[in-house]
PyMOL Python script that loads the backbone (N, CA, C, O; Angstrom):
from pymol import cmd

cmd.read_pdbstr("""\
ATOM      1  N   ILE A   1      -5.550  16.235 -11.422  1.00  0.00           N
ATOM      2  CA  ILE A   1      -4.335  16.274 -12.212  1.00  0.00           C
ATOM      3  C   ILE A   1      -4.471  15.242 -13.324  1.00  0.00           C
ATOM      4  O   ILE A   1      -4.730  14.069 -13.054  1.00  0.00           O
ATOM      5  N   PRO A   2      -4.303  15.657 -14.542  1.00  0.00           N
ATOM      6  CA  PRO A   2      -4.404  14.695 -15.644  1.00  0.00           C
ATOM      7  C   PRO A   2      -3.311  13.634 -15.563  1.00  0.00           C
ATOM      8  O   PRO A   2      -2.180  13.912 -15.165  1.00  0.00           O
ATOM      9  N   ARG A   3      -3.667  12.437 -15.942  1.00  0.00           N
ATOM     10  CA  ARG A   3      -2.704  11.333 -15.956  1.00  0.00           C
ATOM     11  C   ARG A   3      -1.691  11.555 -17.072  1.00  0.00           C
ATOM     12  O   ARG A   3      -2.065  11.833 -18.212  1.00  0.00           O
ATOM     13  N   ASP A   4      -0.416  11.433 -16.745  1.00  0.00           N
ATOM     14  CA  ASP A   4       0.665  11.615 -17.710  1.00  0.00           C
ATOM     15  C   ASP A   4       1.426  10.299 -17.818  1.00  0.00           C
ATOM     16  O   ASP A   4       2.269   9.991 -16.976  1.00  0.00           O
ATOM     17  N   THR A   5       1.127   9.531 -18.853  1.00  0.00           N
ATOM     18  CA  THR A   5       1.759   8.219 -19.009  1.00  0.00           C
ATOM     19  C   THR A   5       3.265   8.333 -19.236  1.00  0.00           C
ATOM     20  O   THR A   5       3.979   7.341 -19.091  1.00  0.00           O
ATOM     21  N   GLY A   6       3.752   9.495 -19.581  1.00  0.00           N
ATOM     22  CA  GLY A   6       5.172   9.687 -19.814  1.00  0.00           C
ATOM     23  C   GLY A   6       6.013   9.640 -18.546  1.00  0.00           C
ATOM     24  O   GLY A   6       7.231   9.481 -18.613  1.00  0.00           O
ATOM     25  N   ILE A   7       5.374   9.777 -17.399  1.00  0.00           N
ATOM     26  CA  ILE A   7       6.138   9.764 -16.141  1.00  0.00           C
ATOM     27  C   ILE A   7       5.896   8.501 -15.311  1.00  0.00           C
ATOM     28  O   ILE A   7       6.402   8.387 -14.194  1.00  0.00           O
ATOM     29  N   LEU A   8       5.132   7.563 -15.848  1.00  0.00           N
ATOM     30  CA  LEU A   8       4.792   6.356 -15.083  1.00  0.00           C
ATOM     31  C   LEU A   8       6.034   5.559 -14.669  1.00  0.00           C
ATOM     32  O   LEU A   8       6.095   5.059 -13.546  1.00  0.00           O
ATOM     33  N   ASP A   9       7.007   5.436 -15.548  1.00  0.00           N
ATOM     34  CA  ASP A   9       8.225   4.696 -15.197  1.00  0.00           C
ATOM     35  C   ASP A   9       8.968   5.377 -14.048  1.00  0.00           C
ATOM     36  O   ASP A   9       9.452   4.714 -13.131  1.00  0.00           O
ATOM     37  N   ASP A  10       9.053   6.714 -14.109  1.00  0.00           N
ATOM     38  CA  ASP A  10       9.713   7.454 -13.024  1.00  0.00           C
ATOM     39  C   ASP A  10       8.958   7.281 -11.714  1.00  0.00           C
ATOM     40  O   ASP A  10       9.566   7.084 -10.662  1.00  0.00           O
ATOM     41  N   LEU A  11       7.647   7.354 -11.778  1.00  0.00           N
ATOM     42  CA  LEU A  11       6.833   7.164 -10.572  1.00  0.00           C
ATOM     43  C   LEU A  11       7.004   5.760 -10.013  1.00  0.00           C
ATOM     44  O   LEU A  11       7.109   5.585  -8.799  1.00  0.00           O
ATOM     45  N   ALA A  12       7.034   4.763 -10.883  1.00  0.00           N
ATOM     46  CA  ALA A  12       7.213   3.379 -10.432  1.00  0.00           C
ATOM     47  C   ALA A  12       8.549   3.224  -9.715  1.00  0.00           C
ATOM     48  O   ALA A  12       8.636   2.515  -8.713  1.00  0.00           O
ATOM     49  N   GLY A  13       9.590   3.882 -10.220  1.00  0.00           N
ATOM     50  CA  GLY A  13      10.893   3.833  -9.563  1.00  0.00           C
ATOM     51  C   GLY A  13      10.856   4.468  -8.184  1.00  0.00           C
ATOM     52  O   GLY A  13      11.449   3.943  -7.241  1.00  0.00           O
ATOM     53  N   LEU A  14      10.165   5.595  -8.060  1.00  0.00           N
ATOM     54  CA  LEU A  14      10.039   6.254  -6.758  1.00  0.00           C
ATOM     55  C   LEU A  14       9.245   5.397  -5.775  1.00  0.00           C
ATOM     56  O   LEU A  14       9.590   5.303  -4.597  1.00  0.00           O
ATOM     57  N   VAL A  15       8.195   4.783  -6.268  1.00  0.00           N
ATOM     58  CA  VAL A  15       7.390   3.908  -5.414  1.00  0.00           C
ATOM     59  C   VAL A  15       8.230   2.726  -4.935  1.00  0.00           C
ATOM     60  O   VAL A  15       8.186   2.368  -3.758  1.00  0.00           O
ATOM     61  N   ALA A  16       8.987   2.126  -5.835  1.00  0.00           N
ATOM     62  CA  ALA A  16       9.840   0.990  -5.454  1.00  0.00           C
ATOM     63  C   ALA A  16      10.864   1.415  -4.403  1.00  0.00           C
ATOM     64  O   ALA A  16      11.120   0.678  -3.450  1.00  0.00           O
ATOM     65  N   ARG A  17      11.447   2.595  -4.573  1.00  0.00           N
ATOM     66  CA  ARG A  17      12.424   3.109  -3.595  1.00  0.00           C
ATOM     67  C   ARG A  17      11.756   3.338  -2.243  1.00  0.00           C
ATOM     68  O   ARG A  17      12.287   2.932  -1.209  1.00  0.00           O
ATOM     69  N   ASN A  18      10.602   3.982  -2.250  1.00  0.00           N
ATOM     70  CA  ASN A  18       9.881   4.236  -1.002  1.00  0.00           C
ATOM     71  C   ASN A  18       9.488   2.934  -0.314  1.00  0.00           C
ATOM     72  O   ASN A  18       9.602   2.811   0.905  1.00  0.00           O
ATOM     73  N   ASN A  19       9.027   1.967  -1.094  1.00  0.00           N
ATOM     74  CA  ASN A  19       8.635   0.677  -0.516  1.00  0.00           C
ATOM     75  C   ASN A  19       9.829  -0.037   0.095  1.00  0.00           C
ATOM     76  O   ASN A  19       9.707  -0.665   1.147  1.00  0.00           O
ATOM     77  N   SER A  20      10.978   0.057  -0.555  1.00  0.00           N
ATOM     78  CA  SER A  20      12.187  -0.567  -0.020  1.00  0.00           C
ATOM     79  C   SER A  20      12.580   0.059   1.318  1.00  0.00           C
ATOM     80  O   SER A  20      12.909  -0.651   2.269  1.00  0.00           O
ATOM     81  N   ILE A  21      12.545   1.377   1.385  1.00  0.00           N
ATOM     82  CA  ILE A  21      12.883   2.076   2.633  1.00  0.00           C
ATOM     83  C   ILE A  21      11.894   1.700   3.733  1.00  0.00           C
ATOM     84  O   ILE A  21      12.290   1.437   4.868  1.00  0.00           O
ATOM     85  N   THR A  22      10.614   1.676   3.392  1.00  0.00           N
ATOM     86  CA  THR A  22       9.587   1.331   4.377  1.00  0.00           C
ATOM     87  C   THR A  22       9.775  -0.097   4.879  1.00  0.00           C
ATOM     88  O   THR A  22       9.652  -0.354   6.077  1.00  0.00           O
ATOM     89  N   THR A  23      10.069  -1.019   3.982  1.00  0.00           N
ATOM     90  CA  THR A  23      10.293  -2.411   4.363  1.00  0.00           C
ATOM     91  C   THR A  23      11.503  -2.536   5.282  1.00  0.00           C
ATOM     92  O   THR A  23      11.457  -3.268   6.271  1.00  0.00           O
ATOM     93  N   GLN A  24      12.577  -1.835   4.967  1.00  0.00           N
ATOM     94  CA  GLN A  24      13.778  -1.868   5.804  1.00  0.00           C
ATOM     95  C   GLN A  24      13.493  -1.320   7.202  1.00  0.00           C
ATOM     96  O   GLN A  24      13.928  -1.897   8.199  1.00  0.00           O
ATOM     97  N   LEU A  25      12.768  -0.212   7.274  1.00  0.00           N
ATOM     98  CA  LEU A  25      12.437   0.371   8.571  1.00  0.00           C
ATOM     99  C   LEU A  25      11.563  -0.565   9.397  1.00  0.00           C
ATOM    100  O   LEU A  25      11.809  -0.769  10.586  1.00  0.00           O
ATOM    101  N   ALA A  26      10.551  -1.129   8.765  1.00  0.00           N
ATOM    102  CA  ALA A  26       9.656  -2.043   9.480  1.00  0.00           C
ATOM    103  C   ALA A  26      10.433  -3.250   9.992  1.00  0.00           C
ATOM    104  O   ALA A  26      10.266  -3.665  11.139  1.00  0.00           O
ATOM    105  N   SER A  27      11.270  -3.802   9.146  1.00  0.00           N
ATOM    106  CA  SER A  27      12.057  -4.964   9.536  1.00  0.00           C
ATOM    107  C   SER A  27      13.037  -4.621  10.654  1.00  0.00           C
ATOM    108  O   SER A  27      13.174  -5.372  11.620  1.00  0.00           O
ATOM    109  N   GLY A  28      13.705  -3.502  10.520  1.00  0.00           N
ATOM    110  CA  GLY A  28      14.702  -3.102  11.499  1.00  0.00           C
ATOM    111  C   GLY A  28      14.141  -2.768  12.867  1.00  0.00           C
ATOM    112  O   GLY A  28      14.862  -2.806  13.864  1.00  0.00           O
ATOM    113  N   HIS A  29      12.857  -2.442  12.919  1.00  0.00           N
ATOM    114  CA  HIS A  29      12.217  -2.085  14.190  1.00  0.00           C
ATOM    115  C   HIS A  29      11.150  -3.093  14.605  1.00  0.00           C
ATOM    116  O   HIS A  29      10.361  -2.830  15.513  1.00  0.00           O
ATOM    117  N   ALA A  30      11.128  -4.240  13.941  1.00  0.00           N
ATOM    118  CA  ALA A  30      10.171  -5.309  14.233  1.00  0.00           C
ATOM    119  C   ALA A  30       8.730  -4.793  14.231  1.00  0.00           C
ATOM    120  O   ALA A  30       7.946  -5.098  15.129  1.00  0.00           O
ATOM    121  N   LEU A  31       8.401  -4.008  13.209  1.00  0.00           N
ATOM    122  CA  LEU A  31       7.055  -3.455  13.071  1.00  0.00           C
ATOM    123  C   LEU A  31       6.276  -4.210  12.003  1.00  0.00           C
ATOM    124  O   LEU A  31       6.861  -4.665  11.020  1.00  0.00           O
ATOM    125  N   PRO A  32       4.974  -4.349  12.179  1.00  0.00           N
ATOM    126  CA  PRO A  32       4.176  -4.983  11.132  1.00  0.00           C
ATOM    127  C   PRO A  32       4.132  -4.089   9.890  1.00  0.00           C
ATOM    128  O   PRO A  32       4.171  -2.863   9.993  1.00  0.00           O
ATOM    129  N   LEU A  33       4.053  -4.703   8.748  1.00  0.00           N
ATOM    130  CA  LEU A  33       3.978  -3.970   7.490  1.00  0.00           C
ATOM    131  C   LEU A  33       2.807  -4.503   6.683  1.00  0.00           C
ATOM    132  O   LEU A  33       2.715  -5.705   6.430  1.00  0.00           O
ATOM    133  N   VAL A  34       1.930  -3.628   6.289  1.00  0.00           N
ATOM    134  CA  VAL A  34       0.770  -3.996   5.478  1.00  0.00           C
ATOM    135  C   VAL A  34       1.040  -3.548   4.044  1.00  0.00           C
ATOM    136  O   VAL A  34       1.299  -2.371   3.793  1.00  0.00           O
ATOM    137  N   ASP A  35       0.978  -4.477   3.124  1.00  0.00           N
ATOM    138  CA  ASP A  35       1.227  -4.177   1.718  1.00  0.00           C
ATOM    139  C   ASP A  35      -0.102  -3.968   1.002  1.00  0.00           C
ATOM    140  O   ASP A  35      -0.770  -4.926   0.613  1.00  0.00           O
ATOM    141  N   GLY A  36      -0.471  -2.720   0.836  1.00  0.00           N
ATOM    142  CA  GLY A  36      -1.720  -2.395   0.165  1.00  0.00           C
ATOM    143  C   GLY A  36      -1.715  -2.728  -1.312  1.00  0.00           C
ATOM    144  O   GLY A  36      -2.773  -2.776  -1.940  1.00  0.00           O
ATOM    145  N   ALA A  37      -0.533  -2.958  -1.878  1.00  0.00           N
ATOM    146  CA  ALA A  37      -0.452  -3.310  -3.298  1.00  0.00           C
ATOM    147  C   ALA A  37      -1.189  -4.610  -3.595  1.00  0.00           C
ATOM    148  O   ALA A  37      -1.621  -4.843  -4.724  1.00  0.00           O
ATOM    149  N   ALA A  38      -1.329  -5.447  -2.588  1.00  0.00           N
ATOM    150  CA  ALA A  38      -2.065  -6.701  -2.774  1.00  0.00           C
ATOM    151  C   ALA A  38      -3.532  -6.435  -3.118  1.00  0.00           C
ATOM    152  O   ALA A  38      -4.235  -7.317  -3.610  1.00  0.00           O
ATOM    153  N   LEU A  39      -3.982  -5.205  -2.851  1.00  0.00           N
ATOM    154  CA  LEU A  39      -5.370  -4.849  -3.111  1.00  0.00           C
ATOM    155  C   LEU A  39      -5.536  -4.024  -4.382  1.00  0.00           C
ATOM    156  O   LEU A  39      -6.585  -3.413  -4.587  1.00  0.00           O
ATOM    157  N   ALA A  40      -4.527  -3.998  -5.228  1.00  0.00           N
ATOM    158  CA  ALA A  40      -4.572  -3.206  -6.463  1.00  0.00           C
ATOM    159  C   ALA A  40      -5.433  -3.899  -7.513  1.00  0.00           C
ATOM    160  O   ALA A  40      -4.941  -4.369  -8.539  1.00  0.00           O
ATOM    161  N   LEU A  41      -6.718  -3.947  -7.230  1.00  0.00           N
ATOM    162  CA  LEU A  41      -7.685  -4.584  -8.116  1.00  0.00           C
ATOM    163  C   LEU A  41      -8.678  -3.539  -8.603  1.00  0.00           C
ATOM    164  O   LEU A  41      -9.084  -2.675  -7.826  1.00  0.00           O
ATOM    165  N   PRO A  42      -9.075  -3.595  -9.850  1.00  0.00           N
ATOM    166  CA  PRO A  42      -9.975  -2.569 -10.395  1.00  0.00           C
ATOM    167  C   PRO A  42     -11.266  -2.368  -9.585  1.00  0.00           C
ATOM    168  O   PRO A  42     -11.767  -1.248  -9.489  1.00  0.00           O
ATOM    169  N   ASP A  43     -11.794  -3.432  -9.013  1.00  0.00           N
ATOM    170  CA  ASP A  43     -13.046  -3.279  -8.262  1.00  0.00           C
ATOM    171  C   ASP A  43     -12.829  -2.634  -6.892  1.00  0.00           C
ATOM    172  O   ASP A  43     -13.799  -2.286  -6.219  1.00  0.00           O
ATOM    173  N   LEU A  44     -11.564  -2.469  -6.465  1.00  0.00           N
ATOM    174  CA  LEU A  44     -11.270  -1.864  -5.167  1.00  0.00           C
ATOM    175  C   LEU A  44     -10.676  -0.457  -5.285  1.00  0.00           C
ATOM    176  O   LEU A  44     -10.532   0.238  -4.279  1.00  0.00           O
ATOM    177  N   LEU A  45     -10.332  -0.034  -6.499  1.00  0.00           N
ATOM    178  CA  LEU A  45      -9.677   1.258  -6.704  1.00  0.00           C
ATOM    179  C   LEU A  45     -10.455   2.169  -7.640  1.00  0.00           C
ATOM    180  O   LEU A  45     -11.048   1.717  -8.620  1.00  0.00           O
ATOM    181  N   PHE A  46     -10.442   3.475  -7.321  1.00  0.00           N
ATOM    182  CA  PHE A  46     -10.990   4.473  -8.233  1.00  0.00           C
ATOM    183  C   PHE A  46     -10.017   4.718  -9.388  1.00  0.00           C
ATOM    184  O   PHE A  46     -10.420   4.925 -10.533  1.00  0.00           O
ATOM    185  N   ASP A  47      -8.727   4.689  -9.053  1.00  0.00           N
ATOM    186  CA  ASP A  47      -7.671   4.956 -10.030  1.00  0.00           C
ATOM    187  C   ASP A  47      -6.449   4.125  -9.641  1.00  0.00           C
ATOM    188  O   ASP A  47      -6.608   2.999  -9.170  1.00  0.00           O
ATOM    189  N   ASP A  48      -5.256   4.637  -9.820  1.00  0.00           N
ATOM    190  CA  ASP A  48      -4.030   3.879  -9.525  1.00  0.00           C
ATOM    191  C   ASP A  48      -3.783   3.675  -8.033  1.00  0.00           C
ATOM    192  O   ASP A  48      -3.103   2.723  -7.650  1.00  0.00           O
ATOM    193  N   CYS A  49      -4.325   4.552  -7.183  1.00  0.00           N
ATOM    194  CA  CYS A  49      -3.941   4.473  -5.774  1.00  0.00           C
ATOM    195  C   CYS A  49      -5.029   4.840  -4.776  1.00  0.00           C
ATOM    196  O   CYS A  49      -4.794   4.722  -3.573  1.00  0.00           O
ATOM    197  N   HIS A  50      -6.186   5.270  -5.201  1.00  0.00           N
ATOM    198  CA  HIS A  50      -7.236   5.701  -4.278  1.00  0.00           C
ATOM    199  C   HIS A  50      -8.324   4.624  -4.177  1.00  0.00           C
ATOM    200  O   HIS A  50      -8.956   4.251  -5.165  1.00  0.00           O
ATOM    201  N   PHE A  51      -8.512   4.145  -2.950  1.00  0.00           N
ATOM    202  CA  PHE A  51      -9.457   3.060  -2.730  1.00  0.00           C
ATOM    203  C   PHE A  51     -10.907   3.513  -2.774  1.00  0.00           C
ATOM    204  O   PHE A  51     -11.261   4.598  -2.314  1.00  0.00           O
ATOM    205  N   LYS A  52     -11.722   2.653  -3.339  1.00  0.00           N
ATOM    206  CA  LYS A  52     -13.167   2.785  -3.222  1.00  0.00           C
ATOM    207  C   LYS A  52     -13.528   2.330  -1.803  1.00  0.00           C
ATOM    208  O   LYS A  52     -12.681   1.759  -1.115  1.00  0.00           O
ATOM    209  N   PRO A  53     -14.754   2.567  -1.356  1.00  0.00           N
ATOM    210  CA  PRO A  53     -15.124   2.117  -0.005  1.00  0.00           C
ATOM    211  C   PRO A  53     -14.817   0.643   0.256  1.00  0.00           C
ATOM    212  O   PRO A  53     -14.344   0.297   1.339  1.00  0.00           O
ATOM    213  N   ALA A  54     -15.075  -0.218  -0.705  1.00  0.00           N
ATOM    214  CA  ALA A  54     -14.789  -1.650  -0.511  1.00  0.00           C
ATOM    215  C   ALA A  54     -13.289  -1.886  -0.337  1.00  0.00           C
ATOM    216  O   ALA A  54     -12.887  -2.755   0.436  1.00  0.00           O
ATOM    217  N   GLY A  55     -12.464  -1.124  -1.044  1.00  0.00           N
ATOM    218  CA  GLY A  55     -11.022  -1.238  -0.898  1.00  0.00           C
ATOM    219  C   GLY A  55     -10.555  -0.750   0.460  1.00  0.00           C
ATOM    220  O   GLY A  55      -9.638  -1.323   1.047  1.00  0.00           O
ATOM    221  N   GLU A  56     -11.186   0.312   0.966  1.00  0.00           N
ATOM    222  CA  GLU A  56     -10.843   0.820   2.296  1.00  0.00           C
ATOM    223  C   GLU A  56     -11.149  -0.217   3.366  1.00  0.00           C
ATOM    224  O   GLU A  56     -10.393  -0.371   4.326  1.00  0.00           O
ATOM    225  N   VAL A  57     -12.255  -0.922   3.199  1.00  0.00           N
ATOM    226  CA  VAL A  57     -12.612  -1.975   4.153  1.00  0.00           C
ATOM    227  C   VAL A  57     -11.576  -3.090   4.114  1.00  0.00           C
ATOM    228  O   VAL A  57     -11.128  -3.564   5.158  1.00  0.00           O
ATOM    229  N   LYS A  58     -11.197  -3.507   2.913  1.00  0.00           N
ATOM    230  CA  LYS A  58     -10.190  -4.573   2.776  1.00  0.00           C
ATOM    231  C   LYS A  58      -8.851  -4.146   3.381  1.00  0.00           C
ATOM    232  O   LYS A  58      -8.194  -4.942   4.053  1.00  0.00           O
ATOM    233  N   LEU A  59      -8.445  -2.897   3.148  1.00  0.00           N
ATOM    234  CA  LEU A  59      -7.194  -2.407   3.719  1.00  0.00           C
ATOM    235  C   LEU A  59      -7.278  -2.373   5.243  1.00  0.00           C
ATOM    236  O   LEU A  59      -6.325  -2.748   5.926  1.00  0.00           O
ATOM    237  N   ALA A  60      -8.392  -1.934   5.768  1.00  0.00           N
ATOM    238  CA  ALA A  60      -8.575  -1.915   7.227  1.00  0.00           C
ATOM    239  C   ALA A  60      -8.500  -3.326   7.803  1.00  0.00           C
ATOM    240  O   ALA A  60      -7.953  -3.526   8.888  1.00  0.00           O
ATOM    241  N   GLN A  61      -9.048  -4.305   7.081  1.00  0.00           N
ATOM    242  CA  GLN A  61      -8.976  -5.691   7.544  1.00  0.00           C
ATOM    243  C   GLN A  61      -7.527  -6.180   7.574  1.00  0.00           C
ATOM    244  O   GLN A  61      -7.115  -6.845   8.525  1.00  0.00           O
ATOM    245  N   LEU A  62      -6.750  -5.850   6.533  1.00  0.00           N
ATOM    246  CA  LEU A  62      -5.337  -6.238   6.508  1.00  0.00           C
ATOM    247  C   LEU A  62      -4.580  -5.587   7.665  1.00  0.00           C
ATOM    248  O   LEU A  62      -3.749  -6.227   8.311  1.00  0.00           O
ATOM    249  N   MET A  63      -4.871  -4.319   7.918  1.00  0.00           N
ATOM    250  CA  MET A  63      -4.200  -3.613   9.009  1.00  0.00           C
ATOM    251  C   MET A  63      -4.570  -4.219  10.356  1.00  0.00           C
ATOM    252  O   MET A  63      -3.709  -4.380  11.221  1.00  0.00           O
ATOM    253  N   ALA A  64      -5.844  -4.555  10.540  1.00  0.00           N
ATOM    254  CA  ALA A  64      -6.282  -5.162  11.797  1.00  0.00           C
ATOM    255  C   ALA A  64      -5.591  -6.509  12.017  1.00  0.00           C
ATOM    256  O   ALA A  64      -5.164  -6.817  13.130  1.00  0.00           O
ATOM    257  N   GLU A  65      -5.483  -7.301  10.964  1.00  0.00           N
ATOM    258  CA  GLU A  65      -4.801  -8.591  11.076  1.00  0.00           C
ATOM    259  C   GLU A  65      -3.326  -8.404  11.447  1.00  0.00           C
ATOM    260  O   GLU A  65      -2.766  -9.192  12.209  1.00  0.00           O
ATOM    261  N   ALA A  66      -2.708  -7.361  10.906  1.00  0.00           N
ATOM    262  CA  ALA A  66      -1.280  -7.131  11.155  1.00  0.00           C
ATOM    263  C   ALA A  66      -1.018  -6.661  12.584  1.00  0.00           C
ATOM    264  O   ALA A  66      -0.011  -7.038  13.183  1.00  0.00           O
ATOM    265  N   ILE A  67      -1.907  -5.847  13.130  1.00  0.00           N
ATOM    266  CA  ILE A  67      -1.652  -5.303  14.480  1.00  0.00           C
ATOM    267  C   ILE A  67      -2.311  -6.093  15.597  1.00  0.00           C
ATOM    268  O   ILE A  67      -1.973  -5.912  16.767  1.00  0.00           O
ATOM    269  N   ASN A  68      -3.241  -6.962  15.255  1.00  0.00           N
ATOM    270  CA  ASN A  68      -3.951  -7.734  16.283  1.00  0.00           C
ATOM    271  C   ASN A  68      -3.001  -8.488  17.211  1.00  0.00           C
ATOM    272  O   ASN A  68      -3.216  -8.464  18.423  1.00  0.00           O
ATOM    273  N   PRO A  69      -1.967  -9.152  16.709  1.00  0.00           N
ATOM    274  CA  PRO A  69      -1.050  -9.850  17.621  1.00  0.00           C
ATOM    275  C   PRO A  69      -0.359  -8.912  18.634  1.00  0.00           C
ATOM    276  O   PRO A  69       0.023  -9.341  19.723  1.00  0.00           O
ATOM    277  N   LEU A  70      -0.208  -7.659  18.269  1.00  0.00           N
ATOM    278  CA  LEU A  70       0.433  -6.706  19.174  1.00  0.00           C
ATOM    279  C   LEU A  70      -0.486  -6.275  20.314  1.00  0.00           C
ATOM    280  O   LEU A  70      -0.026  -5.740  21.323  1.00  0.00           O
ATOM    281  N   LEU A  71      -1.775  -6.510  20.149  1.00  0.00           N
ATOM    282  CA  LEU A  71      -2.755  -6.066  21.127  1.00  0.00           C
ATOM    283  C   LEU A  71      -3.057  -7.130  22.182  1.00  0.00           C
ATOM    284  O   LEU A  71      -3.763  -6.858  23.153  1.00  0.00           O
ATOM    285  N   HIS A  72      -2.533  -8.322  21.997  1.00  0.00           N
ATOM    286  CA  HIS A  72      -2.822  -9.414  22.926  1.00  0.00           C
ATOM    287  C   HIS A  72      -1.581  -9.837  23.695  1.00  0.00           C
ATOM    288  O   HIS A  72      -1.646 -10.747  24.521  1.00  0.00           O
TER     289      HIS A  72
END
""", "prot")
cmd.dss("prot")
cmd.show_as("cartoon", "prot")
cmd.util.cbc("prot")
cmd.orient("prot")
């Protein structure tokens, strides 16, 4: 799908709304939340949201750190 810069603001609003809902749910149910946005670096992403292999490894590490306390 070609990138359409004309809809980026609308997409950003939807992402912010989704993130807010996800944060509320995680907080309300005492669930760990991993924020992949912290990994939004050019060397870790193919584009705006798809991780390269190195980004997938970093995301997996963040997820492991978040759930590890639940496993012990």
